[in-house]
Every structure is written in C-alpha cells, then in structure tokens.
N, C-alpha and C positions, 0 to 999 in steps of 0.2 A: 563653711559652718558660721563664719563670724556674721554673713548677710542674714542667714536663717535666724540667728538669736537677735540680731538686731532689728530683725522685723516682727517678733513676736508680740511686743507690746501693742503696736497698731492692729496686728492680727487678733489678739485677744480682747481688744477693747469693745467690740460688738457683743461678746459673750459675757463679760463682766456683770452687767446689769441682772442678767438671767440667772447666774450663779449667786449672785448676793441676795436678790429678791427672793430666789427659792429657800435660800437658808434663812432669812429673815422672816419669811412666812410660816416656817417651820417643816419645810422639804428636808427633813433630816430623818435617817440617817442618808448619807451622800456618798455617791459612786461617781468617781471621775476616772474614764480610762480611755487610751486611745491605743493604736497597734504595738508601738513599741513601749509606751509608759514611762518615757523620760523626759522627751524635749518639750512638746507642746502640753502635756498633762503635767508634767512636773513644774512647768513655768506656772499654769493656773493655780496649782497647789501652793507653789511658793508665794504668790501674790495672795492667796487666801491666808496662809499662815502669817504673812506680815500684817494684814488687814486685823487679825486676831491678836496682834501684839508678840508673836513668837519672836525669840532673837534671832538675829541674823546668822549667827554660827550654827544654830541648831537647823534653820531652814537649809542652809548650805550643805550640812552634813546629812540631812534628809534627802536632798535632790541627789548628791553624790553618790548614796548607798545604792540607788536603783541603777548605776550604768554598770555595776557588776553581775547583775541581772539578766541581762540582755543575752537572748538567744542568737544565733546565727540569722534565723528568720527575721527578729526585730532589727538588727544591725541591718540587714539588707533593706527593711522597709524605711529604715531612718535615711540611708544613704539615697533611696529613690526619692524621699520626699525633699530631701537638701536638694537634689538635683532638679526637681520641679520647681522649687524656688527660686534657684540660682543659675540653673542651667548646668551644662556639662554633659559629659557622656557616660 
C-alpha cells in the first residue's frame, strides 16, 4: 500500500488539468468516482479540497470516513488494484 500511495501523485498528474479546467469552466456539479471510492478517488478529492483552501484536518477526516463504507467487493477491488501496481499474489 505504501508503494501505491507513493505513486498516486504521479498517476494523478495527468488528470489534474482536466479536473481543474472542467471546474473553472463551469463544469459543475461534479461527480468523481471509482470502484472502491477511497484510494484514487479520495486522493483526487483531497487535492481538490486542498486547492479550495479546506483545512488539512477536515480533508483527512473526510478521506478516512470513506474507509468504513467499503463493501467486501470494494475491498477485493482495492486489493486487486494494489497488486497490479506493486505485484504480489
């Protein structure tokens, strides 16, 4: 998981201009989602909230709140994604 999270900024870099340009051009309301809804999605939302000036404690609380909402299917999807990034069985 450490390797997965360490790689997120680089992986997100290509998507940030589209996200911010879409918002700046009035592309709201906005929906961001993924399979499990915490890791990559949570990271992108955290970046967005930080850019909007939201306090770090509030961003962290929002991010961590999603951890308790994972289903078994979402947990397995996260494990699969992590394995594809860092290998393993």
